C-alpha positions as CSV (number, residue, x, y, z in Angstrom):
1,X,-71.0,138.0,-11.7
2,X,-72.7,138.8,-8.7
3,X,-72.1,136.1,-5.9
4,X,-75.9,135.8,-5.1
5,X,-76.8,135.4,-8.5
6,X,-74.2,132.8,-9.0
7,X,-75.2,130.9,-5.8
8,X,-78.8,131.2,-7.3
9,X,-78.2,129.9,-10.7
10,X,-76.0,127.0,-9.4
11,X,-78.8,125.9,-7.2
12,X,-81.5,126.1,-9.8
13,X,-79.3,123.8,-12.2
14,X,-77.6,121.5,-9.6
15,X,-77.4,117.9,-10.5
16,X,-75.9,114.9,-9.3
17,X,-74.7,111.4,-10.7
18,X,-75.4,108.1,-9.2
19,X,-71.5,107.7,-8.2
20,X,-71.1,111.2,-6.8
21,X,-73.3,110.2,-3.5
22,X,-70.7,107.4,-3.1
23,X,-67.6,109.8,-3.7
24,X,-69.1,112.2,-1.2
25,X,-69.5,109.7,1.7
26,X,-66.0,108.5,0.8
27,X,-64.3,111.9,0.9
28,X,-66.3,113.1,3.7
29,X,-65.7,109.7,5.4
30,X,-69.6,109.7,6.3
31,X,-72.4,107.3,5.4
32,X,-75.3,109.7,4.5
33,X,-78.3,109.0,2.4
34,X,-78.8,110.8,-0.9
35,X,-81.5,113.5,0.6
36,X,-79.0,114.2,3.3
37,X,-75.9,115.0,1.1
38,X,-78.6,116.8,-1.2
39,X,-79.3,118.9,1.9
40,X,-75.7,119.4,2.7
41,X,-74.5,120.6,-0.5
42,X,-77.5,123.0,-0.9
43,X,-76.8,124.3,2.6
44,X,-73.1,125.0,1.6
45,X,-73.6,126.5,-1.5
46,X,-76.5,129.0,0.0
47,X,-74.0,130.0,3.0
48,X,-70.9,130.1,0.7
49,X,-68.1,132.2,1.8
50,X,-66.8,132.6,-1.6
51,X,-67.3,130.9,-5.2
52,X,-64.6,131.1,-8.0
53,X,-64.3,129.7,-11.3
54,X,-61.4,128.2,-12.5
55,X,-61.4,126.5,-16.1
56,X,-64.6,124.5,-16.5
57,X,-65.3,124.3,-12.7
58,X,-66.8,126.2,-9.9
59,X,-65.3,125.9,-6.6
60,X,-67.7,126.6,-3.7
61,X,-65.9,127.6,-0.2
62,X,-67.8,127.3,3.2
63,X,-65.3,127.9,5.8
64,X,-68.0,127.3,8.6
65,X,-68.7,123.6,7.4
66,X,-65.0,123.1,6.4
67,X,-66.2,121.9,2.9
68,X,-65.4,122.9,-0.5
69,X,-67.7,121.8,-3.4
70,X,-66.6,121.2,-7.0
71,X,-69.3,121.6,-9.6
72,X,-69.0,121.5,-13.5
73,X,-69.6,125.2,-14.6
74,X,-71.2,123.8,-18.2
75,X,-73.8,121.3,-16.8
76,X,-73.7,122.1,-13.0
77,X,-73.1,118.6,-12.0
78,X,-71.1,118.0,-8.5
79,X,-68.0,116.4,-9.3
80,X,-66.7,116.2,-5.5
81,X,-66.5,117.4,-2.0
82,X,-63.5,118.0,0.0
83,X,-62.6,119.0,3.6
84,X,-61.0,122.1,4.1
């Protein structure tokens, strides 16, 4: 699958749970509001260096921001964010 098409598909269907905001703040050791987190994730996906699918998840790697984003490939929910 074309990376640009995959980025577009993920961004079109991306969704968040209430708990994922807390998890992202904890993993990144930050205190961001929901809008800031959404903007960060969107920007990470748009400028991603690579996207891979392993099992039921997409792994989005953004080396400039030093962040990886894990997304469920079935429902496009953010699972977690990690520092690289």
